[in-house]
PQR file with spaces between the fields and no chain letter, atoms N, CA, C, O and H, PARSE charges and radii, in Angstrom:
ATOM       1  N    MET     1      73.554  -28.083   90.340 -0.4000 1.5000
ATOM       2  CA   MET     1      74.152  -27.076   91.187 -0.0000 2.0000
ATOM       3  C    MET     1      73.999  -27.427   92.664  0.5500 1.7000
ATOM       4  O    MET     1      74.914  -27.214   93.459 -0.5500 1.4000
ATOM       5  N    ALA     2      72.860  -27.954   93.016 -0.4000 1.5000
ATOM       6  CA   ALA     2      72.607  -28.257   94.428 -0.0000 2.0000
ATOM       7  C    ALA     2      73.595  -29.284   94.979  0.5500 1.7000
ATOM       8  O    ALA     2      73.964  -29.229   96.152 -0.5500 1.4000
ATOM       9  H    ALA     2      72.116  -28.127   92.371  0.4000 1.0000
ATOM      10  N    ALA     3      74.018  -30.208   94.139 -0.4000 1.5000
ATOM      11  CA   ALA     3      74.923  -31.255   94.608 -0.0000 2.0000
ATOM      12  C    ALA     3      76.340  -30.740   94.834  0.5500 1.7000
ATOM      13  O    ALA     3      77.103  -31.356   95.578 -0.5500 1.4000
ATOM      14  H    ALA     3      73.719  -30.252   93.186  0.4000 1.0000
ATOM      15  N    LEU     4      76.703  -29.634   94.213 -0.4000 1.5000
ATOM      16  CA   LEU     4      78.060  -29.113   94.311 -0.0000 2.0000
ATOM      17  C    LEU     4      78.319  -28.295   95.571  0.5500 1.7000
ATOM      18  O    LEU     4      79.469  -28.144   95.983 -0.5500 1.4000
ATOM      19  H    LEU     4      76.082  -29.135   93.608  0.4000 1.0000
ATOM      20  N    ALA     5      77.273  -27.772   96.182 -0.4000 1.5000
ATOM      21  CA   ALA     5      77.431  -26.848   97.304 -0.0000 2.0000
ATOM      22  C    ALA     5      77.070  -27.512   98.627  0.5500 1.7000
ATOM      23  O    ALA     5      76.314  -28.484   98.663 -0.5500 1.4000
ATOM      24  H    ALA     5      76.339  -27.896   95.847  0.4000 1.0000
ATOM      25  N    SER     6      77.619  -26.976   99.708 -0.4000 1.5000
ATOM      26  CA   SER     6      77.232  -27.463  101.030 -0.0000 2.0000
ATOM      27  C    SER     6      76.013  -26.709  101.556  0.5500 1.7000
ATOM      28  O    SER     6      75.285  -27.208  102.414 -0.5500 1.4000
ATOM      29  H    SER     6      78.232  -26.187   99.679  0.4000 1.0000
ATOM      30  N    LYS     7      75.799  -25.503  101.031 -0.4000 1.5000
ATOM      31  CA   LYS     7      74.657  -24.670  101.399 -0.0000 2.0000
ATOM      32  C    LYS     7      74.127  -24.014  100.134  0.5500 1.7000
ATOM      33  O    LYS     7      74.873  -23.809   99.176 -0.5500 1.4000
ATOM      34  H    LYS     7      76.391  -25.098  100.334  0.4000 1.0000
ATOM      35  N    VAL     8      72.832  -23.682  100.127 -0.4000 1.5000
ATOM      36  CA   VAL     8      72.232  -22.982   99.001 -0.0000 2.0000
ATOM      37  C    VAL     8      71.673  -21.665   99.511  0.5500 1.7000
ATOM      38  O    VAL     8      70.907  -21.637  100.474 -0.5500 1.4000
ATOM      39  H    VAL     8      72.226  -23.848  100.904  0.4000 1.0000
ATOM      40  N    ILE     9      72.060  -20.569   98.858 -0.4000 1.5000
ATOM      41  CA   ILE     9      71.552  -19.241   99.194 -0.0000 2.0000
ATOM      42  C    ILE     9      70.639  -18.793   98.072  0.5500 1.7000
ATOM      43  O    ILE     9      71.046  -18.738   96.911 -0.5500 1.4000
ATOM      44  H    ILE     9      72.682  -20.592   98.075  0.4000 1.0000
ATOM      45  N    VAL    10      69.392  -18.469   98.425 -0.4000 1.5000
ATOM      46  CA   VAL    10      68.405  -18.034   97.445 -0.0000 2.0000
ATOM      47  C    VAL    10      68.193  -16.536   97.618  0.5500 1.7000
ATOM      48  O    VAL    10      67.734  -16.076   98.663 -0.5500 1.4000
ATOM      49  H    VAL    10      69.061  -18.514   99.368  0.4000 1.0000
ATOM      50  N    CYS    11      68.538  -15.780   96.567 -0.4000 1.5000
ATOM      51  CA   CYS    11      68.390  -14.323   96.613 -0.0000 2.0000
ATOM      52  C    CYS    11      67.067  -13.856   96.024  0.5500 1.7000
ATOM      53  O    CYS    11      66.531  -12.825   96.428 -0.5500 1.4000
ATOM      54  H    CYS    11      68.911  -16.154   95.718  0.4000 1.0000
ATOM      55  N    GLN    12      66.536  -14.622   95.060 -0.4000 1.5000
ATOM      56  CA   GLN    12      65.269  -14.258   94.426 -0.0000 2.0000
ATOM      57  C    GLN    12      64.652  -15.508   93.835  0.5500 1.7000
ATOM      58  O    GLN    12      65.337  -16.303   93.191 -0.5500 1.4000
ATOM      59  H    GLN    12      66.971  -15.460   94.731  0.4000 1.0000
ATOM      60  N    ALA    13      63.355  -15.682   94.054 -0.4000 1.5000
ATOM      61  CA   ALA    13      62.666  -16.844   93.490 -0.0000 2.0000
ATOM      62  C    ALA    13      61.173  -16.585   93.453  0.5500 1.7000
ATOM      63  O    ALA    13      60.577  -16.199   94.459 -0.5500 1.4000
ATOM      64  H    ALA    13      62.799  -15.036   94.577  0.4000 1.0000
ATOM      65  N    SER    14      60.569  -16.799   92.294 -0.4000 1.5000
ATOM      66  CA   SER    14      59.118  -16.787   92.232 -0.0000 2.0000
ATOM      67  C    SER    14      58.640  -18.160   92.682  0.5500 1.7000
ATOM      68  O    SER    14      59.450  -19.064   92.889 -0.5500 1.4000
ATOM      69  H    SER    14      61.054  -17.113   91.477  0.4000 1.0000
ATOM      70  N    GLU    15      57.333  -18.319   92.835 -0.4000 1.5000
ATOM      71  CA   GLU    15      56.810  -19.568   93.388 -0.0000 2.0000
ATOM      72  C    GLU    15      57.089  -20.776   92.494  0.5500 1.7000
ATOM      73  O    GLU    15      57.361  -21.867   92.995 -0.5500 1.4000
ATOM      74  H    GLU    15      56.675  -17.585   92.667  0.4000 1.0000
ATOM      75  N    LYS    16      57.025  -20.590   91.201 -0.4000 1.5000
ATOM      76  CA   LYS    16      57.302  -21.678   90.257 -0.0000 2.0000
ATOM      77  C    LYS    16      58.474  -21.241   89.393  0.5500 1.7000
ATOM      78  O    LYS    16      58.305  -20.529   88.403 -0.5500 1.4000
ATOM      79  H    LYS    16      56.804  -19.703   90.795  0.4000 1.0000
ATOM      80  N    SER    17      59.661  -21.678   89.784 -0.4000 1.5000
ATOM      81  CA   SER    17      60.866  -21.254   89.067 -0.0000 2.0000
ATOM      82  C    SER    17      61.922  -22.349   89.126  0.5500 1.7000
ATOM      83  O    SER    17      61.801  -23.310   89.886 -0.5500 1.4000
ATOM      84  H    SER    17      59.798  -22.256   90.589  0.4000 1.0000
ATOM      85  N    GLY    18      62.941  -22.189   88.325 -0.4000 1.5000
ATOM      86  CA   GLY    18      64.060  -23.107   88.358 -0.0000 2.0000
ATOM      87  C    GLY    18      64.766  -23.082   89.699  0.5500 1.7000
ATOM      88  O    GLY    18      65.315  -24.090   90.142 -0.5500 1.4000
ATOM      89  H    GLY    18      63.039  -21.408   87.708  0.4000 1.0000
ATOM      90  N    THR    19      64.749  -21.936   90.337 -0.4000 1.5000
ATOM      91  CA   THR    19      65.360  -21.827   91.659 -0.0000 2.0000
ATOM      92  C    THR    19      64.678  -22.760   92.648  0.5500 1.7000
ATOM      93  O    THR    19      65.339  -23.416   93.453 -0.5500 1.4000
ATOM      94  H    THR    19      64.302  -21.116   89.977  0.4000 1.0000
ATOM      95  N    MET    20      63.367  -22.815   92.582 -0.4000 1.5000
ATOM      96  CA   MET    20      62.625  -23.683   93.499 -0.0000 2.0000
ATOM      97  C    MET    20      62.915  -25.159   93.209  0.5500 1.7000
ATOM      98  O    MET    20      62.948  -25.973   94.132 -0.5500 1.4000
ATOM      99  H    MET    20      62.831  -22.283   91.927  0.4000 1.0000
ATOM     100  N    LEU    21      63.123  -25.506   91.952 -0.4000 1.5000
ATOM     101  CA   LEU    21      63.509  -26.875   91.610 -0.0000 2.0000
ATOM     102  C    LEU    21      64.873  -27.215   92.208  0.5500 1.7000
ATOM     103  O    LEU    21      65.080  -28.310   92.731 -0.5500 1.4000
ATOM     104  H    LEU    21      63.096  -24.845   91.202  0.4000 1.0000
ATOM     105  N    THR    22      65.796  -26.264   92.121 -0.4000 1.5000
ATOM     106  CA   THR    22      67.128  -26.460   92.698 -0.0000 2.0000
ATOM     107  C    THR    22      67.042  -26.611   94.217  0.5500 1.7000
ATOM     108  O    THR    22      67.724  -27.452   94.801 -0.5500 1.4000
ATOM     109  H    THR    22      65.628  -25.374   91.696  0.4000 1.0000
ATOM     110  N    VAL    23      66.209  -25.801   94.846 -0.4000 1.5000
ATOM     111  CA   VAL    23      66.027  -25.888   96.300 -0.0000 2.0000
ATOM     112  C    VAL    23      65.480  -27.259   96.685  0.5500 1.7000
ATOM     113  O    VAL    23      65.942  -27.859   97.655 -0.5500 1.4000
ATOM     114  H    VAL    23      65.654  -25.118   94.372  0.4000 1.0000
ATOM     115  N    ASN    24      64.508  -27.753   95.940 -0.4000 1.5000
ATOM     116  CA   ASN    24      63.945  -29.070   96.242 -0.0000 2.0000
ATOM     117  C    ASN    24      65.004  -30.161   96.129  0.5500 1.7000
ATOM     118  O    ASN    24      65.048  -31.072   96.956 -0.5500 1.4000
ATOM     119  H    ASN    24      64.133  -27.265   95.152  0.4000 1.0000
ATOM     120  N    GLU    25      65.846  -30.076   95.124 -0.4000 1.5000
ATOM     121  CA   GLU    25      66.943  -31.044   94.981 -0.0000 2.0000
ATOM     122  C    GLU    25      67.910  -30.932   96.155  0.5500 1.7000
ATOM     123  O    GLU    25      68.364  -31.943   96.691 -0.5500 1.4000
ATOM     124  H    GLU    25      65.810  -29.337   94.452  0.4000 1.0000
ATOM     125  N    ALA    26      68.225  -29.699   96.553 -0.4000 1.5000
ATOM     126  CA   ALA    26      69.141  -29.481   97.682 -0.0000 2.0000
ATOM     127  C    ALA    26      68.565  -30.061   98.972  0.5500 1.7000
ATOM     128  O    ALA    26      69.290  -30.654   99.770 -0.5500 1.4000
ATOM     129  H    ALA    26      67.856  -28.878   96.118  0.4000 1.0000
ATOM     130  N    LEU    27      67.271  -29.889   99.170 -0.4000 1.5000
ATOM     131  CA   LEU    27      66.633  -30.439  100.367 -0.0000 2.0000
ATOM     132  C    LEU    27      66.701  -31.966  100.367  0.5500 1.7000
ATOM     133  O    LEU    27      66.936  -32.580  101.407 -0.5500 1.4000
ATOM     134  H    LEU    27      66.681  -29.408   98.521  0.4000 1.0000
ATOM     135  N    GLU    28      66.499  -32.569   99.214 -0.4000 1.5000
ATOM     136  CA   GLU    28      66.596  -34.027   99.121 -0.0000 2.0000
ATOM     137  C    GLU    28      68.009  -34.519   99.430  0.5500 1.7000
ATOM     138  O    GLU    28      68.194  -35.635   99.916 -0.5500 1.4000
ATOM     139  H    GLU    28      66.308  -32.070   98.368  0.4000 1.0000
ATOM     140  N    LEU    29      69.000  -33.678   99.145 -0.4000 1.5000
ATOM     141  CA   LEU    29      70.389  -34.025   99.414 -0.0000 2.0000
ATOM     142  C    LEU    29      70.833  -33.634  100.825  0.5500 1.7000
ATOM     143  O    LEU    29      71.979  -33.872  101.206 -0.5500 1.4000
ATOM     144  H    LEU    29      68.849  -32.771   98.750  0.4000 1.0000
ATOM     145  N    GLY    30      69.927  -33.036  101.597 -0.4000 1.5000
ATOM     146  CA   GLY    30      70.239  -32.667  102.978 -0.0000 2.0000
ATOM     147  C    GLY    30      71.041  -31.385  103.124  0.5500 1.7000
ATOM     148  O    GLY    30      71.726  -31.199  104.129 -0.5500 1.4000
ATOM     149  H    GLY    30      68.996  -32.842  101.288  0.4000 1.0000
ATOM     150  N    LYS    31      70.966  -30.498  102.137 -0.4000 1.5000
ATOM     151  CA   LYS    31      71.717  -29.238  102.174 -0.0000 2.0000
ATOM     152  C    LYS    31      70.956  -28.185  102.977  0.5500 1.7000
ATOM     153  O    LYS    31      69.727  -28.219  103.047 -0.5500 1.4000
ATOM     154  H    LYS    31      70.408  -30.650  101.320  0.4000 1.0000
ATOM     155  N    ASP    32      71.686  -27.254  103.579 -0.4000 1.5000
ATOM     156  CA   ASP    32      71.088  -26.126  104.283 -0.0000 2.0000
ATOM     157  C    ASP    32      70.648  -25.079  103.267  0.5500 1.7000
ATOM     158  O    ASP    32      71.349  -24.818  102.289 -0.5500 1.4000
ATOM     159  H    ASP    32      72.684  -27.226  103.522  0.4000 1.0000
ATOM     160  N    ILE    33      69.481  -24.481  103.506 -0.4000 1.5000
ATOM     161  CA   ILE    33      68.928  -23.465  102.618 -0.0000 2.0000
ATOM     162  C    ILE    33      68.876  -22.138  103.366  0.5500 1.7000
ATOM     163  O    ILE    33      68.338  -22.059  104.471 -0.5500 1.4000
ATOM     164  H    ILE    33      68.912  -24.693  104.301  0.4000 1.0000
ATOM     165  N    TYR    34      69.438  -21.096  102.757 -0.4000 1.5000
ATOM     166  CA   TYR    34      69.401  -19.745  103.296 -0.0000 2.0000
ATOM     167  C    TYR    34      68.685  -18.845  102.291  0.5500 1.7000
ATOM     168  O    TYR    34      68.938  -18.925  101.089 -0.5500 1.4000
ATOM     169  H    TYR    34      69.875  -21.160  101.859  0.4000 1.0000
ATOM     170  N    VAL    35      67.791  -17.990  102.787 -0.4000 1.5000
ATOM     171  CA   VAL    35      66.918  -17.218  101.908 -0.0000 2.0000
ATOM     172  C    VAL    35      66.892  -15.751  102.323  0.5500 1.7000
ATOM     173  O    VAL    35      66.884  -15.428  103.510 -0.5500 1.4000
ATOM     174  H    VAL    35      67.586  -17.926  103.764  0.4000 1.0000
ATOM     175  N    VAL    36      66.878  -14.863  101.318 -0.4000 1.5000
ATOM     176  CA   VAL    36      66.708  -13.433  101.543 -0.0000 2.0000
ATOM     177  C    VAL    36      65.210  -13.140  101.595  0.5500 1.7000
ATOM     178  O    VAL    36      64.498  -13.480  100.650 -0.5500 1.4000
ATOM     179  H    VAL    36      66.885  -15.126  100.353  0.4000 1.0000
ATOM     180  N    PRO    37      64.703  -12.516  102.671 -0.5600 1.5000
ATOM     181  CA   PRO    37      63.269  -12.227  102.758  0.2800 2.0000
ATOM     182  C    PRO    37      62.865  -11.051  101.864  0.5500 1.7000
ATOM     183  O    PRO    37      63.663  -10.155  101.587 -0.5500 1.4000
ATOM     184  N    TYR    38      61.623  -11.080  101.427 -0.4000 1.5000
ATOM     185  CA   TYR    38      61.048  -10.015  100.603 -0.0000 2.0000
ATOM     186  C    TYR    38      59.796   -9.478  101.266  0.5500 1.7000
ATOM     187  O    TYR    38      59.206  -10.124  102.132 -0.5500 1.4000
ATOM     188  H    TYR    38      60.975  -11.808  101.652  0.4000 1.0000
ATOM     189  N    ARG    39      59.393   -8.263  100.841 -0.4000 1.5000
ATOM     190  CA   ARG    39      58.112   -7.730  101.288 -0.0000 2.0000
ATOM     191  C    ARG    39      56.994   -8.593  100.706  0.5500 1.7000
ATOM     192  O    ARG    39      57.151   -9.164   99.627 -0.5500 1.4000
ATOM     193  H    ARG    39      59.872   -7.738  100.137  0.4000 1.0000
ATOM     194  N    ILE    40      55.896   -8.689  101.397 -0.4000 1.5000
ATOM     195  CA   ILE    40      54.782   -9.529  100.955 -0.0000 2.0000
ATOM     196  C    ILE    40      54.259   -9.084   99.597  0.5500 1.7000
ATOM     197  O    ILE    40      53.764   -9.913   98.833 -0.5500 1.4000
ATOM     198  H    ILE    40      55.768   -8.226  102.274  0.4000 1.0000
ATOM     199  N    THR    41      54.354   -7.813   99.281 -0.4000 1.5000
ATOM     200  CA   THR    41      53.810   -7.289   98.022 -0.0000 2.0000
ATOM     201  C    THR    41      54.725   -7.522   96.826  0.5500 1.7000
ATOM     202  O    THR    41      54.307   -7.275   95.695 -0.5500 1.4000
ATOM     203  H    THR    41      54.756   -7.139   99.901  0.4000 1.0000
ATOM     204  N    ASP    42      55.947   -7.983   97.028 -0.4000 1.5000
ATOM     205  CA   ASP    42      56.895   -8.209   95.931 -0.0000 2.0000
ATOM     206  C    ASP    42      56.707   -9.605   95.342  0.5500 1.7000
ATOM     207  O    ASP    42      57.045  -10.604   95.976 -0.5500 1.4000
ATOM     208  H    ASP    42      56.286   -8.184   97.947  0.4000 1.0000
ATOM     209  N    SER    43      56.167   -9.667   94.131 -0.4000 1.5000
ATOM     210  CA   SER    43      55.870  -10.968   93.518 -0.0000 2.0000
ATOM     211  C    SER    43      57.136  -11.758   93.193  0.5500 1.7000
ATOM     212  O    SER    43      57.100  -12.988   93.198 -0.5500 1.4000
ATOM     213  H    SER    43      55.892   -8.855   93.615  0.4000 1.0000
ATOM     214  N    GLU    44      58.257  -11.085   92.910 -0.4000 1.5000
ATOM     215  CA   GLU    44      59.486  -11.811   92.568 -0.0000 2.0000
ATOM     216  C    GLU    44      60.113  -12.503   93.772  0.5500 1.7000
ATOM     217  O    GLU    44      61.055  -13.278   93.607 -0.5500 1.4000
ATOM     218  H    GLU    44      58.287  -10.085   92.906  0.4000 1.0000
ATOM     219  N    GLY    45      59.621  -12.245   94.961 -0.4000 1.5000
ATOM     220  CA   GLY    45      60.160  -12.870   96.155 -0.0000 2.0000
ATOM     221  C    GLY    45      59.203  -13.825   96.845  0.5500 1.7000
ATOM     222  O    GLY    45      59.466  -14.260   97.967 -0.5500 1.4000
ATOM     223  H    GLY    45      58.856  -11.615   95.095  0.4000 1.0000
ATOM     224  N    ARG    46      58.106  -14.155   96.198 -0.4000 1.5000
ATOM     225  CA   ARG    46      57.124  -15.042   96.835 -0.0000 2.0000
ATOM     226  C    ARG    46      57.696  -16.418   97.133  0.5500 1.7000
ATOM     227  O    ARG    46      57.361  -17.024   98.151 -0.5500 1.4000
ATOM     228  H    ARG    46      57.893  -13.802   95.287  0.4000 1.0000
ATOM     229  N    GLY    47      58.549  -16.910   96.258 -0.4000 1.5000
ATOM     230  CA   GLY    47      59.185  -18.201   96.510 -0.0000 2.0000
ATOM     231  C    GLY    47      60.084  -18.141   97.736  0.5500 1.7000
ATOM     232  O    GLY    47      60.114  -19.074   98.539 -0.5500 1.4000
ATOM     233  H    GLY    47      58.820  -16.418   95.431  0.4000 1.0000
ATOM     234  N    CYS    48      60.811  -17.047   97.875 -0.4000 1.5000
ATOM     235  CA   CYS    48      61.681  -16.867   99.048 -0.0000 2.0000
ATOM     236  C    CYS    48      60.856  -16.857  100.332  0.5500 1.7000
ATOM     237  O    CYS    48      61.186  -17.545  101.297 -0.5500 1.4000
ATOM     238  H    CYS    48      60.786  -16.290   97.223  0.4000 1.0000
ATOM     239  N    ASN    49      59.788  -16.076  100.335 -0.4000 1.5000
ATOM     240  CA   ASN    49      58.956  -15.996  101.528 -0.0000 2.0000
ATOM     241  C    ASN    49      58.304  -17.334  101.844  0.5500 1.7000
ATOM     242  O    ASN    49      58.130  -17.681  103.013 -0.5500 1.4000
ATOM     243  H    ASN    49      59.519  -15.516   99.550  0.4000 1.0000
ATOM     244  N    SER    50      57.944  -18.082  100.818 -0.4000 1.5000
ATOM     245  CA   SER    50      57.376  -19.412  101.017 -0.0000 2.0000
ATOM     246  C    SER    50      58.401  -20.351  101.664  0.5500 1.7000
ATOM     247  O    SER    50      58.062  -21.134  102.550 -0.5500 1.4000
ATOM     248  H    SER    50      58.085  -17.801   99.869  0.4000 1.0000
ATOM     249  N    LEU    51      59.644  -20.265  101.216 -0.4000 1.5000
ATOM     250  CA   LEU    51      60.698  -21.095  101.801 -0.0000 2.0000
ATOM     251  C    LEU    51      60.924  -20.749  103.266  0.5500 1.7000
ATOM     252  O    LEU    51      61.160  -21.635  104.088 -0.5500 1.4000
ATOM     253  H    LEU    51      59.920  -19.628  100.495  0.4000 1.0000
ATOM     254  N    ILE    52      60.851  -19.463  103.594 -0.4000 1.5000
ATOM     255  CA   ILE    52      61.002  -19.040  104.992 -0.0000 2.0000
ATOM     256  C    ILE    52      59.868  -19.617  105.836  0.5500 1.7000
ATOM     257  O    ILE    52      60.099  -20.083  106.951 -0.5500 1.4000
ATOM     258  H    ILE    52      60.659  -18.743  102.927  0.4000 1.0000
ATOM     259  N    GLN    53      58.648  -19.587  105.308 -0.4000 1.5000
ATOM     260  CA   GLN    53      57.509  -20.157  106.034 -0.0000 2.0000
ATOM     261  C    GLN    53      57.687  -21.646  106.264  0.5500 1.7000
ATOM     262  O    GLN    53      57.177  -22.189  107.244 -0.5500 1.4000
ATOM     263  H    GLN    53      58.461  -19.209  104.401  0.4000 1.0000
ATOM     264  N    GLN    54      58.402  -22.310  105.371 -0.4000 1.5000
ATOM     265  CA   GLN    54      58.631  -23.749  105.477 -0.0000 2.0000
ATOM     266  C    GLN    54      59.831  -24.082  106.356  0.5500 1.7000
ATOM     267  O    GLN    54      60.130  -25.255  106.580 -0.5500 1.4000
ATOM     268  H    GLN    54      58.816  -21.869  104.575  0.4000 1.0000
ATOM     269  N    GLY    55      60.526  -23.052  106.858 -0.4000 1.5000
ATOM     270  CA   GLY    55      61.610  -23.296  107.800 -0.0000 2.0000
ATOM     271  C    GLY    55      63.019  -23.015  107.299  0.5500 1.7000
ATOM     272  O    GLY    55      63.988  -23.355  107.978 -0.5500 1.4000
ATOM     273  H    GLY    55      60.283  -22.099  106.676  0.4000 1.0000
ATOM     274  N    ALA    56      63.156  -22.404  106.129 -0.4000 1.5000
ATOM     275  CA   ALA    56      64.485  -22.062  105.633 -0.0000 2.0000
ATOM     276  C    ALA    56      65.118  -21.003  106.533  0.5500 1.7000
ATOM     277  O    ALA    56      64.414  -20.226  107.178 -0.5500 1.4000
ATOM     278  H    ALA    56      62.369  -22.128  105.577  0.4000 1.0000
ATOM     279  N    ASN    57      66.428  -20.976  106.571 -0.4000 1.5000
ATOM     280  CA   ASN    57      67.165  -19.975  107.339 -0.0000 2.0000
ATOM     281  C    ASN    57      67.096  -18.621  106.648  0.5500 1.7000
ATOM     282  O    ASN    57      67.152  -18.539  105.421 -0.5500 1.4000
ATOM     283  H    ASN    57      67.000  -21.607  106.047  0.4000 1.0000
ATOM     284  N    ILE    58      66.976  -17.566  107.434 -0.4000 1.5000
ATOM     285  CA   ILE    58      66.903  -16.205  106.884 -0.0000 2.0000
ATOM     286  C    ILE    58      68.295  -15.608  106.856  0.5500 1.7000
ATOM     287  O    ILE    58      69.044  -15.703  107.828 -0.5500 1.4000
ATOM     288  H    ILE    58      66.930  -17.633  108.430  0.4000 1.0000
ATOM     289  N    ILE    59      68.636  -14.986  105.727 -0.4000 1.5000
ATOM     290  CA   ILE    59      69.891  -14.269  105.607 -0.0000 2.0000
ATOM     291  C    ILE    59      69.560  -12.838  105.188  0.5500 1.7000
ATOM     292  O    ILE    59      68.762  -12.622  104.276 -0.5500 1.4000
ATOM     293  H    ILE    59      68.027  -14.908  104.938  0.4000 1.0000
ATOM     294  N    VAL    60      70.172  -11.868  105.854 -0.4000 1.5000
ATOM     295  CA   VAL    60      69.908  -10.467  105.559 -0.0000 2.0000
ATOM     296  C    VAL    60      71.167   -9.862  104.961  0.5500 1.7000
ATOM     297  O    VAL    60      72.251   -9.936  105.539 -0.5500 1.4000
ATOM     298  H    VAL    60      70.820  -12.043  106.595  0.4000 1.0000
ATOM     299  N    LEU    61      70.998   -9.264  103.796 -0.4000 1.5000
ATOM     300  CA   LEU    61      72.143   -8.637  103.105 -0.0000 2.0000
ATOM     301  C    LEU    61      72.332   -7.212  103.549  0.5500 1.7000
ATOM     302  O    LEU    61      73.242   -6.533  103.075 -0.5500 1.4000
ATOM     303  H    LEU    61      70.117   -9.204  103.327  0.4000 1.0000
């Protein structure tokens, strides 16, 4: 999936998930990553918040 898109938008990701694998592939391919932020207490968004800490672009819905 990462190879097909020019940008990757992550709406939900836990820390160890298929989404994070896709993001890593997209980064290796030089794709832009956009992430929806979550509250710190929401476990289903920890991967998203981690990506933001690493420099991913924030997108607000």
